C-alpha positions as CSV (number, residue, x, y, z in Angstrom):
1,M,-48.0,-9.7,-7.6
2,T,-50.8,-11.7,-9.1
3,G,-51.4,-13.5,-5.9
4,I,-51.6,-10.3,-3.9
5,Y,-54.1,-8.8,-6.3
6,S,-56.1,-12.0,-6.4
7,S,-56.1,-12.2,-2.6
8,F,-57.7,-8.6,-2.3
9,I,-60.2,-9.3,-5.0
10,C,-61.3,-12.6,-3.4
11,T,-61.4,-11.5,0.2
12,G,-62.4,-7.8,0.1
13,A,-60.2,-7.3,3.1
14,P,-58.9,-3.7,3.7
15,E,-55.5,-5.0,4.3
16,L,-53.7,-8.3,4.2
17,F,-50.4,-9.8,5.6
18,F,-48.4,-11.8,3.1
19,I,-45.5,-14.3,3.7
20,A,-43.9,-16.0,0.8
21,C,-44.1,-19.8,0.7
22,D,-40.3,-20.0,0.7
23,M,-40.2,-18.1,4.1
24,P,-41.5,-21.0,6.4
25,F,-39.5,-20.1,9.5
26,I,-40.3,-16.4,10.0
27,K,-40.2,-15.5,13.7
28,A,-43.5,-14.2,15.4
29,E,-41.6,-11.1,16.5
30,V,-41.0,-10.1,12.9
31,V,-44.6,-10.5,12.1
32,E,-45.7,-8.6,15.2
33,L,-43.2,-5.7,14.3
34,I,-44.6,-5.4,10.8
35,K,-48.1,-5.2,12.2
36,K,-47.1,-2.7,14.8
37,K,-45.6,-0.5,12.1
38,F,-48.6,-0.5,9.9
39,H,-50.6,2.7,10.2
40,G,-52.5,3.1,7.0
41,Q,-49.6,3.1,4.5
42,D,-50.0,1.3,1.3
43,A,-47.3,-1.3,2.4
44,V,-45.0,-2.1,5.3
45,V,-42.0,-4.5,4.5
46,P,-38.7,-5.2,6.1
47,V,-35.3,-5.0,4.5
48,N,-32.9,-7.8,4.8
49,K,-29.3,-7.8,3.5
50,G,-30.1,-4.5,1.8
51,Q,-33.1,-5.9,-0.2
52,P,-36.8,-5.1,0.6
53,Q,-38.6,-8.3,1.3
54,A,-41.6,-7.5,-0.8
55,L,-43.4,-10.8,-0.1
56,L,-43.3,-10.3,3.6
57,G,-45.4,-7.6,4.7
58,I,-48.7,-5.8,5.0
59,Y,-50.4,-4.3,2.0
60,S,-53.5,-2.1,1.8
61,R,-56.2,-2.7,-0.8
62,R,-55.7,0.9,-2.1
63,I,-52.9,-0.5,-4.1
64,I,-55.4,-2.4,-6.3
65,P,-55.4,0.1,-9.1
66,A,-51.5,0.1,-9.2
67,L,-51.6,-3.7,-9.2
68,E,-54.1,-3.8,-12.1
69,Q,-52.1,-1.2,-14.1
70,R,-48.9,-3.1,-13.7
71,L,-50.5,-6.5,-14.4
72,K,-52.0,-5.2,-17.7
73,Q,-48.5,-3.8,-18.7
74,N,-46.9,-7.2,-17.6
75,R,-44.7,-5.2,-15.2
76,K,-44.5,-7.6,-12.3
77,A,-41.4,-6.5,-10.3
78,M,-42.4,-6.0,-6.7
79,W,-39.5,-3.6,-6.1
80,D,-40.9,-1.2,-8.7
81,L,-44.3,-1.3,-7.2
82,L,-43.0,-0.5,-3.7
83,Q,-41.2,2.5,-5.1
84,E,-44.6,3.7,-6.6
85,I,-46.8,3.4,-3.6
86,S,-46.6,4.7,0.0
87,T,-44.2,2.2,1.5
88,E,-42.7,2.0,4.8
89,L,-39.4,-0.1,4.8
90,I,-38.3,-1.4,8.2
91,A,-34.6,-1.0,8.3
92,E,-32.3,-3.8,9.0
93,G,-31.4,-3.8,12.8
94,K,-34.9,-2.6,13.7
95,F,-36.2,-6.2,13.9
96,P,-35.0,-9.5,15.2
97,K,-33.3,-12.0,12.8
98,L,-36.0,-12.9,10.4
99,T,-35.9,-16.7,10.7
100,L,-36.1,-19.2,13.5
101,K,-33.1,-21.2,12.2
102,E,-30.4,-21.2,9.5
103,G,-30.9,-23.3,6.6
104,P,-31.6,-23.3,2.8
105,C,-34.9,-21.5,3.3
106,S,-33.7,-18.9,5.7
107,I,-33.1,-15.3,4.8
């Protein structure tokens, strides 16, 4: 959450795409689908194995106040944030398998 907040503050970008460092083999088709689904929501993230992948998606800078409030309160759970903002969850089955190969880093 701190990284998302810092990225918005440092870049001034209206929206940013995030991929966690432990997701090195994400397929380009997954990235393209997430980008295609983004139409001004606060966030667009896929669901994998029943869990929203909060660190794989697009976020709008409109979430900065929610991030600031949560960081001040030391409430850093991304799932809680996703429930408080306008989030589109891309259901399983709506995207190709997330990773290029199976392995210890794949989801």
